[in-house]
Each structure stands twice: as structure tokens, then as C-alpha cells.
N, C-alpha and C positions, 0 to 999 in steps of 0.2 A: 742844177746838177744833182742835188740831193733827191729831188722828186723823181728824176729819171732813174737813178739807181734803185730807189724804192720800188718803182714800177717794174724794173727788170727783176728785182728780187721776188716781187709778187708773182710775176709770170713764170719764173723758174720754179717757185714753190708749187704753184698750181699745176704746172705741166708734169713735173716729176712726182708730185703727190698723188696723181690720178691712179697709177698702178698700186700705190700703197693703200689708197682708199678702197680700191676693189678687193685687195687682199684682206683688209680689215672687215669688209662686208662679208667675206667668206668665213672669216674667223668668228664673226658675231653669231653665226648660225649655231655654232657648237659651244662657244665660250664668250658670251657677251662681256663679262668683266675684263677679260684679256683684251678684247677689241677696244673697249672703252679706254683702257690704260694706254694702249698703243696710240690711239688718237690723241690723247692728252700729251704724251711725250713728243709727238710730231709737232703739234701746234705750239707747245712750249718752246721747242727749239727754234721754230720759225719766228716766234715772238721775240726771242732773245736776239736773233740775227737782225731783225728790224730795228730794235733799240740800239744795237751796236752800230749799225749803219748811220743812224741819226746822232751818234755820239751822246746819247742820253745818259746823264749821271743821275741815277735814282737814289734818293735818300728816303728810307723807310722809317717811320716813327710809330711807336705803339704796336709793334708786332706781337708783344706779349698779350695784347687784347684779342688776338685771334683764337677762338675756341678750337679745340681738337675736333669737336663734332661738326657736322655739316651746318653751314650758316648761310643766311641771306646777307650779302654785302651791299650796302646802299651808299652811293656816292654822287658827287657832282660830275658834270660832263662838259669838258672844255675842248676835247680833241679826239680824233680817230684813235690816237695812241693811248687813250684812257683804258681801253680794253687790254692792250698789251701790258701796260704798266700795272694795272690792278691785278691781272692774272698772275704775273710774275712776283709781285710783292706779297700776295697772299701766300704763295709757296705751296699751295695745294691745287689739284685740278679743279677747275670751276667753269661752268657754262655761264652764259649771260643772255639777257633778254634783249632782242634786237627788233627793229621795225620790220614789218613783213616785206618791205621793198627789197630787203637783202636777199630774199629768195630768188630774185631775178639775176643775181650776180653769179650765174653758172656754177662752176666748180667750187667757188668759195662757199656757197650755200651748203654744198655736200659736206665740206669739212666742218662747217659750223654745226651741222646736224650730228656729225660724228662725236662732237664733244658736248652734246646735249644742250645746244643753244635753243632758245625759244623764239618764235617769230610772232610778234604782236601786231594785230590789226586794230589801230586805235579808233577806227570808225565803226567797228562792229563789236557791240557790247557783249553779245553772246559768245563770239569767238574769243574775246578778251578774257571772259570768265573761264572758258575751257583751257586757255593758255596758262592762266594762273593756277588752275587745278593741277595741270600737268607739272608745273613748276613745284608745287607743293609735294607731289608724288616723288619727283626727283630728289628733293631735299630729304624726304623720308628715307630714300634709298641710300643716302650718304653722299649725294652730289651737291657740292657747294654751288651757289648761284650768285651772279653779280647783276645788280639792277641800278640803272640811272633814271631816277624818277622824274627828272626834268623833261625827259622824252626826246630831247634833241640837244645838240651842242650849243654852248653859249660862252663867248669870251668876255662878256660884260663883268663889271665888278660885282654885281648882285646876281645871284642865281635865278633861274626861271622858277615859277611855281611848281611844287611837287605834285605829281599824280600818285595818289596813295593806293590805287588798286593793287599794285604789285606786292604790297605788304601782306596781302592775304596769303601769299605763298608761305610765309613764316608762320602765320596763324594755323594754316592747314597742317604743316609739318611739326608744329609745336617746337620750333627751333629758334635760336637767337638771331637778332638782327644786329649787324656790325656796321656802324656808320664810318665812312672814310671820306677824306678830302684830298683832292689832287690840285697842286699848284704848278703853274707854268708849262703844263703839257702842250698847250697851244703854240708855244714857242718852238716846238719841234718841227712844226709844219705850217699850220694855218696862219699864225700871227708873226712869223719870222720877219724881222726888220731888215735882214741882210740877204734876202732873196735866195735862201737855201744854201748859203756857204757852210762848209763843214766846221762849225765851232761847237764846242761842248755846251750843252744846255742842262742846267741843274733843275731837276724836277723833284718835288716833294710829295709823298703820299703819306698821310697820317691816318691811323686807325683809332677810332674812339672806343669807349667801353661798350661791350655788347649788352643787349637787354632782351628779355623774353616777353613778347606781346601777350602770350596766353597766360602768363603769370600775373598779369595786371588786371585790375577791374576795368570794365569798358570805358569809363570816363577817364581813368588814368592812362589807358592805352591811347585813346583819342588825343589826349593832351600831349603824350609823348610823340605821336606822329606829327602833330602840329609843330612841335619843338625841333624835330629832326633837321629841317633846313637851317635853323639858327645854330645848331650844334656843328653842322658841317661847314657853314659859312664862317663860324668862329675859328675852326681848325684851319681853314683855307687862309683866312686873313692873318693868321699868326706867322705865315711864311711869305 
């Protein structure tokens, strides 16, 4: 039942969002900043509705670690809902890096582009570098970005190996990286033991202390990247 309602919500959002998307496209020609903010507000409202339907009870820890300046947020990936949870917990407009297959999801891909999401082809190194460069430019412009370096969802106790290519975005923009860990988000849908019944699910998202890759010596930076999975795993295991 929960899945059906979510699908209905998705279809309603996509259908009624099309005229709004077309209007934003028109506004973007004369006022890109306004169009960008309009898209963020629409998506944020849609995300909140989805979390409400799922009766998600979100606990945010370490919000004081979120810098005012644009940052690259790096976290673990357990559920489709990680995007909604992290976006709303950050409290600032943020795009995210998605796999290129999302471009095939019709109208959804349009809205993702509206909020400056990036689409990564993991099998094309050249295209991947171009995507990371674009992400760096967005960060320079003040647009926060969310990255899940595992590359795909995993509900196992241990996280999947991190792909470090996305960290180059922060290096290019000379901005901070903020690690975060999400716990129990898969219980909202993927791993629910009660077949989608409407019960509250407690989800925790914790933000760690930010660090600036470009303020580190190369060896220190490399060591920090290698340590990131441990930092995020530890935060996740604490909940």
C-alpha cells in the first residue's frame, strides 16, 4: 500500500510539475538565479511530502558541522530515500550526482537538471572527468552537491568500496568536504519487514566535521580520502 501511494505521489508530482518546469525554463532565460531557486523550492516540497507519506522520523546530528559556504557532502547509500533525507537535513539547496541511467526516466530527469544534478557514466572515463569538472564549477558558483561514492545502494553491514573520483569536485572548487552517515533509511522501503504497512521509521543522519582537501599536503589528502569510509562507517554504527 505504501509503495502504491508513493507511486501515485510521484505521478502527480511529475504531471503537475511539467507546466512549472516549462515556466522555470522561460524564467531561466532572463533570471537564472530565480529559476534555480524556484526549482529548489519545488523539489524540496516534493521531498518533504514523500518523507511524510513514509512516516519517516528523521533525527539530524551534527548540523553545526555544515558550513555556510557551498560544500561537497559525501555519504553512504542505503536507499532511494537517501537523496530526500540528505537534501532536507542539509537545509540548503543541493544537487546530487546520479547515474546516467536516470536520464531515461522522462520528466524526472528534467526536474533533476533543474536543480543542477549531474549524470555520471561510470564506464566512460572522459565523460566522468567532464562531469566532475562541471560539479566543481557548480560548487564554485555556490551550489552545494551531494555525492554517494559507493556508486550504488547497499543494505549490508559494511559499505561498498568508495570511488574517489568525485572528490575532485571539492579540489577544483577549493571547498570543504562534509562526511555524513545515514542509518535505517532502507527500512522506509527496500528492507521493510512489514510489507509496506504505515508505521513510523526512525532514520538518523549524522554530519561529521568538514575538511578542506586543498589545504592538505598530497599525502595527507590521500590518507584522508582513504579514511573517509571508516569515518562514515563509525558514525553509522553509532546508531
